[in-house]
C-alpha positions in Angstrom: 90.1 101.5 97.2 90.4 97.7 97.4 93.2 98.1 94.5 94.9 100.6 96.7 94.6 98.7 99.8 95.8 95.5 98.0 98.8 97.1 96.8 99.9 98.4 100.5 99.2 95.1 101.6 101.7 93.3 98.8 104.4 96.4 100.2 104.2 94.3 103.5 106.1 91.3 102.2 109.4 91.2 103.3 109.2 93.7 105.9 109.6 93.9 109.6 105.9 94.8 110.3 104.5 91.5 110.4 106.9 90.3 112.6 106.4 92.9 114.7 102.9 92.4 115.1 103.4 88.4 116.0 106.2 89.4 118.8 104.4 92.7 120.3 101.2 90.6 121.8 103.5 87.5 122.5 105.3 90.1 124.8 102.3 90.4 127.2 101.8 86.8 126.9 104.8 85.7 128.3 104.8 88.5 131.1 101.2 87.2 132.0 102.4 83.6 132.3 105.2 84.0 134.2 102.8 86.1 136.5 100.3 83.0 136.2 103.3 80.8 137.3 104.3 83.1 140.4 100.2 83.5 141.5 98.7 80.5 140.6 94.6 80.4 140.4 93.7 83.8 139.7 90.4 84.6 138.7 90.1 84.6 134.9 88.5 88.1 134.4 90.9 89.6 136.9 94.1 87.9 134.6 92.8 89.1 131.6 91.5 92.7 132.7 95.2 92.9 133.8 96.8 91.6 130.8 95.0 94.0 128.7 95.5 96.8 130.9 99.2 96.1 130.4 99.0 95.9 126.7 97.5 99.3 126.7 99.5 101.1 128.9 102.7 100.6 127.1 103.2 97.8 124.6 100.2 99.1 122.1 101.3 102.5 122.0 104.8 101.7 121.4 104.2 99.4 118.7 102.0 102.0 116.9 104.6 104.0 116.8 106.9 101.5 115.4 104.1 100.4 112.9 103.5 104.0 111.9 107.0 104.6 111.1 107.7 101.4 109.0 104.4 102.0 107.1 105.4 105.3 106.0 109.4 104.5 105.8 108.1 102.4 102.5 107.8 105.4 100.8 110.3 107.4 102.7 113.5 104.8 102.3 113.8 104.8 98.6 112.4 108.4 97.9 109.3 106.7 96.2 107.1 109.7 96.8 107.8 111.5 93.1 106.6 108.5 91.5 103.7 107.4 93.7 102.3 111.5 93.1 103.1 110.6 89.1 100.7 107.6 88.9 97.2 107.7 87.8 95.8 107.4 91.4 93.8 110.4 93.6 96.2 110.9 96.3 93.5 110.3 99.2 93.3 107.2 98.5 97.4 106.4 99.2 97.0 107.6 102.4 93.8 106.3 103.3 95.0 102.9 102.4 97.8 103.4 104.7 95.4 104.0 107.7 93.6 101.0 106.7 96.3 98.6 106.8 97.8 100.1 109.8 94.2 100.0 111.9 94.2 96.3 110.2 97.4 95.0 111.5 96.8 96.7 115.1 93.8 94.6 114.8 95.3 91.6 113.6 97.4 91.7 117.1 95.0 92.4 119.1 93.2 89.5 118.3 96.3 87.2 118.4 96.4 88.5 122.1 93.2 87.3 123.1 94.0 83.8 121.5 97.4 83.6 122.7 95.9 84.3 126.8 93.3 81.7 125.7 95.8 79.1 124.7 97.6 80.0 128.2 95.3 78.9 130.2 94.3 75.7 127.9 98.3 74.7 128.6 97.8 75.4 132.3 94.5 73.4 132.4 96.5 70.7 130.4 99.6 70.6 132.0 99.4 72.2 135.6 95.4 72.2 136.8 96.0 72.9 139.8 97.7 76.4 138.8 95.2 77.3 135.9 93.3 80.3 135.9 89.8 79.8 137.4 86.9 79.7 135.2 86.4 79.9 132.0 87.6 82.1 129.5 85.6 85.4 129.3 85.4 85.7 125.6 82.4 88.0 126.1 84.8 90.0 128.1 87.6 90.1 125.7 85.5 91.0 122.8 84.4 94.0 124.4 87.6 95.2 126.3 89.8 94.5 123.1 87.0 95.6 120.7 87.0 99.2 122.4 90.7 99.2 123.1 91.0 98.7 119.3 88.7 101.6 118.1 89.8 103.8 120.7 93.5 103.2 119.5 92.1 105.4 115.8 93.4 108.5 117.3 96.3 108.0 118.3 97.2 105.9 115.5 96.2 108.7 113.3 97.8 111.2 114.8 101.7 109.0 114.5 100.9 107.9 111.5 100.6 111.6 109.9 103.6 112.5 111.5 105.4 109.5 110.2 104.2 110.3 106.4 104.9 114.1 106.8 108.3 113.6 108.2 111.1 111.4 106.0 112.9 111.3 109.7 112.2 107.9 112.0 113.1 110.6 115.0 109.7 113.0 114.6 107.3 109.6 115.3 109.4 107.9 117.8 109.7 111.7 119.6 105.7 112.0 119.5 105.3 108.4 120.2 107.9 108.7 123.3 106.3 111.9 124.6 102.5 110.5 123.9 103.3 107.3 125.8 105.0 109.3 128.9 102.2 111.5 129.3 100.0 108.7 129.4 102.1 106.9 132.1 101.8 110.3 134.1 98.3 110.4 134.0 97.0 107.0 134.5 94.1 106.4 136.6 93.3 110.5 136.6 90.2 111.3 135.2 92.1 113.6 132.3 93.8 110.5 130.8 90.8 110.1 128.7 91.6 113.2 127.0 95.3 111.8 126.0 94.9 109.8 122.7 97.6 107.7 124.0 96.0 107.0 127.3 92.6 106.2 125.9 93.0 102.4 125.4 94.1 102.2 128.6 91.1 104.1 130.1 88.9 101.3 128.6 90.1 99.4 132.1 91.7 101.9 134.1 90.0 103.6 136.7 87.5 100.5 137.4 86.2 101.4 134.1 84.5 104.6 134.7 86.2 106.4 131.6 85.5 103.7 129.4 82.6 104.7 127.4 83.8 108.7 126.8 87.4 107.7 126.4 85.8 104.9 123.1 83.9 107.9 121.8 86.8 110.4 121.7 88.9 108.0 120.3 86.7 107.8 117.5 85.7 110.8 117.0 89.1 112.1 117.4 90.2 109.5 115.1 87.9 109.9 112.5 88.5 113.6 112.3 92.7 113.3 112.0 92.1 110.7 109.5 90.4 113.5 107.2 92.9 116.1 108.0 95.7 114.0 107.5 94.2 112.9 104.1 93.2 116.6 103.1 96.7 117.9 104.4 99.3 115.3 102.8 97.1 115.0 99.5 97.9 118.8 99.2 101.8 118.5 99.5 104.4 118.0 96.9 106.9 115.0 97.4 
């Protein structure tokens, strides 16, 4: 399995995936920096919760949509599935490794967001201490919220990856991603939002966090079930 994951990782060289992984959290960081300039001396907990809410509300779902499509396109573009299926490798390993790589990249982006926010606070404290966020950076809160968001995003990510692998066209996963994000926006702060895979990550901080644990559990369980169903379905398909 490790060999399959390593092969998938090597395929990422020269792709846009790492650029996207760098840009996506940076967009949130830039916007939060601009807000902090207009609203100085914000409490760190309030600032961090707002930042992660913005991340999970829109940036994370759309980034997962793009990442899954890019991962699938590595084989779709050169029509390489015939060659891949002819290799002496169990098919389930190919698709499982795609899932591992996708969630790994999402994890890197999530960690990068926390580090960038901490750097922003440090820069404020160093150069404009009068406007710096109040208190210390909430690392325990950051690990808990971002860790739960990452785990909860498994359900959404596996749906997007399944669609991206199943259909050669980029339009299919993009349509699902846009539709899911639209539904998540419409259901924001509603109790029913925790049942929408694209809204599950933001449910960790939305509605004062009352849906956090149910959304976390549904995201993990739904993600694992979807991953297994995807592997079974895709392994039985012809190229």
